[in-house]
C-alpha distance (Angstrom), angle and dihedral (degrees) to the residues before:
residue distance angle dihedral
M1 . . .
K2 3.81 . .
S3 3.78 118.7 .
T4 3.83 91.0 -116.8
E5 3.79 95.3 46.1
K6 3.83 113.4 100.6
I7 3.77 122.9 -142.2
K8 3.83 107.1 -111.6
V9 3.82 110.6 -136.3
L10 3.78 129.0 -166.2
L11 3.84 120.4 -161.7
V12 3.83 118.5 -148.4
D13 3.83 117.8 -175.9
D14 3.77 132.4 125.2
H15 3.81 91.4 -134.9
Q16 3.82 114.1 81.0
L17 3.77 90.4 -159.8
I18 3.83 91.6 58.7
R19 3.82 93.0 46.8
D20 3.84 91.2 49.4
G21 3.74 91.7 47.5
V22 3.83 94.5 51.2
K23 3.75 91.4 43.8
S24 3.82 90.0 52.3
M25 3.82 88.5 49.2
L26 3.76 92.7 53.3
E27 3.81 96.7 44.3
N28 3.79 119.9 107.7
T29 3.82 90.9 27.1
D30 3.81 107.8 134.2
D31 3.82 97.6 -143.4
L32 3.83 100.2 39.1
E33 3.81 133.9 73.8
V34 3.81 126.2 -177.8
I35 3.81 102.6 -141.1
G36 3.79 99.3 174.8
S37 3.79 146.1 8.5
V38 3.81 121.7 -160.7
A39 3.83 135.9 171.7
S40 3.82 104.1 -139.7
G41 3.76 146.1 39.7
E42 3.79 91.1 -116.9
D43 3.83 90.7 54.5
S44 3.80 91.1 48.5
I45 3.81 90.5 59.0
N46 3.75 91.5 51.2
E47 3.80 91.3 46.0
V48 3.81 92.6 52.1
R49 3.80 90.2 54.4
E50 3.78 91.0 51.2
T51 3.83 105.5 36.8
R52 3.84 105.2 20.9
P53 3.84 98.2 -143.4
D54 3.78 119.8 -159.4
V55 3.82 95.7 -141.9
I56 3.77 131.8 21.5
L57 3.82 123.2 -158.8
M58 3.82 101.0 -154.2
D59 3.82 131.5 -172.4
I60 3.85 116.6 -147.5
L61 3.81 108.8 -143.6
M62 3.80 111.4 51.2
G63 3.76 134.5 140.2
G64 3.82 109.1 -74.6
M65 3.78 116.5 -7.7
T66 3.77 116.1 31.1
G67 3.78 122.4 -125.2
I68 3.82 89.3 -112.8
E69 3.78 92.5 55.2
A70 3.79 91.4 44.6
T71 3.83 89.6 52.0
R72 3.81 90.7 55.0
W73 3.80 91.3 52.5
I74 3.84 92.5 46.0
K75 3.80 92.9 48.4
D76 3.81 90.7 50.3
F77 3.80 89.4 50.8
D78 3.79 96.8 44.1
P79 3.82 120.6 -1.5
T80 3.83 91.2 -170.0
V81 3.80 92.1 69.8
K82 3.84 108.3 96.6
V83 3.81 119.8 -139.7
V84 3.77 126.3 -161.1
L85 3.79 116.5 -173.0
L86 3.78 107.9 -137.6
T87 3.79 105.5 -173.1
M88 3.79 150.3 133.8
E89 3.83 89.7 -128.0
I90 3.78 103.6 98.9
S91 3.76 111.7 167.9
K92 3.81 140.0 120.6
E93 3.82 90.9 -109.6
Y94 3.78 94.7 53.4
V95 3.82 94.6 42.0
S96 3.80 90.5 49.7
A97 3.78 92.7 48.0
G98 3.81 89.5 46.8
I99 3.77 92.8 53.4
K100 3.81 91.4 47.3
S101 3.82 89.1 54.0
G102 3.83 90.1 53.8
V103 3.78 104.0 -106.9
D104 3.78 116.9 171.9
G105 3.82 96.1 -151.0
Y106 3.80 143.5 7.5
L107 3.79 124.4 -156.4
P108 3.83 136.8 167.4
K109 3.79 114.7 -118.6
D110 3.80 92.4 -116.3
V111 3.83 94.3 69.3
D112 3.76 118.0 125.6
K113 3.79 124.7 -110.8
E114 3.81 94.9 -102.8
T115 3.82 92.0 54.1
L116 3.79 92.4 48.0
L117 3.83 92.0 49.8
N118 3.79 91.1 47.6
A119 3.83 89.9 51.1
I120 3.82 92.9 50.6
R121 3.79 93.3 48.0
M122 3.79 95.3 44.8
V123 3.84 96.3 50.6
R124 3.76 90.5 44.4
G125 3.78 88.5 55.6
G126 3.81 91.1 52.8
G127 3.83 100.6 -93.3
R128 3.78 131.7 112.4
F129 3.79 127.6 -119.4
F130 3.81 125.2 -154.8
N131 3.79 117.0 156.4
D132 3.81 121.3 -129.7
A133 3.79 95.5 -91.5
I134 3.77 91.7 54.4
M135 3.79 93.5 44.4
K136 3.79 90.2 54.6
L137 3.77 91.2 56.1
V138 3.76 105.8 57.2
F139 3.78 116.4 -52.3
E140 3.79 106.5 114.6
D141 3.83 100.1 43.2
F142 3.78 93.8 36.5
Y143 3.77 95.6 47.8
T144 3.82 91.8 48.1
H145 3.80 95.6 49.7
E146 3.80 102.4 32.3
K147 3.78 113.6 24.3
L148 3.78 96.7 38.4
K149 3.78 100.8 39.0
S150 3.78 115.6 113.2
T151 3.78 116.6 -75.1
D152 3.81 92.4 -169.6
K153 3.75 95.2 91.3
K154 3.81 110.5 122.0
L155 3.77 111.9 -120.1
P156 3.86 122.0 -152.6
N157 3.81 114.9 -84.8
D158 3.84 93.2 -6.5
L159 3.78 93.4 -65.0
T160 3.78 112.9 167.6
K161 3.81 119.0 -119.5
R162 3.82 89.7 -104.3
E163 3.80 92.8 49.4
H164 3.80 91.0 49.5
E165 3.79 89.5 52.4
I166 3.79 92.4 49.6
L167 3.82 92.0 46.1
G168 3.78 90.3 57.8
L169 3.81 93.8 47.4
V170 3.81 93.5 46.2
A171 3.80 91.6 48.3
S172 3.83 90.3 50.9
G173 3.80 90.1 58.4
K174 3.78 105.2 -96.3
T175 3.83 116.1 155.0
N176 3.77 121.1 -131.2
K177 3.79 89.5 -105.3
E178 3.83 92.3 50.7
L179 3.82 89.8 47.7
A180 3.75 92.9 50.6
E181 3.80 92.5 49.5
A182 3.84 93.0 45.8
L183 3.79 94.4 49.8
F184 3.83 98.5 33.9
I185 3.79 93.7 -122.1
S186 3.80 132.2 118.2
I187 3.82 124.4 -91.4
K188 3.82 87.7 -117.2
T189 3.81 90.4 57.5
V190 3.83 90.4 48.9
E191 3.82 89.8 53.6
T192 3.81 91.6 48.6
H193 3.82 91.4 51.0
K194 3.82 91.1 48.6
T195 3.82 91.3 50.5
H196 3.85 90.4 51.8
I197 3.80 91.1 47.9
M198 3.83 92.8 51.8
E199 3.81 90.6 48.0
K200 3.82 93.9 48.9
L201 3.79 93.4 46.3
G202 3.79 96.8 39.8
L203 3.81 92.0 -122.7
R204 3.79 126.2 151.0
N205 3.77 105.5 -163.3
T206 3.82 145.9 3.3
T207 3.81 92.9 -90.2
E208 3.80 90.8 59.4
L209 3.76 89.0 45.8
V210 3.81 91.9 54.7
K211 3.83 91.0 48.9
Y212 3.80 90.0 49.6
A213 3.81 91.3 50.5
I214 3.83 92.9 50.5
K215 3.79 93.5 44.8
N216 3.79 91.6 51.0
K217 3.83 93.0 43.8
I218 3.80 92.9 -117.8
I219 3.84 86.1 131.5
S220 3.77 132.8 7.1
I221 3.80 127.9 -129.6
D222 3.76 88.9 -116.0
S223 3.83 90.5 63.0
L224 3.80 93.1 59.3
């Protein structure tokens, strides 16, 4: 990044007051520029396509699509966009889901200005930023074993890694609602994935899907 090139930041939070506060915090910083402020995960995806931000500060729980699901879509579209989850939701489950989605940082909303600026600059430079509280939860072990493990493994019938995961959960009896909650995605997204799985595997219903999962040792009879 050139010395005169500002880091373009997009704010994503369903509370206007939070967005205004963060924007005010980042103003008058020589190397940063807030180029957008939106209230939903869906809007963040559209904004990325239009404005191509360098760093996104993303809340998790918003109306509609979660920040974690939005991150997954954004990373699929452009892996160079950096995403920092800025949220009040601090738990092992959310941190784990965030890392799986490809986030570059994770911070609680009560961080000070200096920490937030350091996080933005670090992820823009190619690093990752998780404060001490997050690190103590799961980051090092989880990132080593989950995010960096080989993705070269061939999945049956060209299923994606996400579709393979959903196939196993559906076959084990999870409802669409339970799947959405477990994977931090919308019910509509679950239904779309299931449709793609059925099409790829040439299956007509859930019964055939369960039989396929057992036959290919994706699940065992004992797990049903």
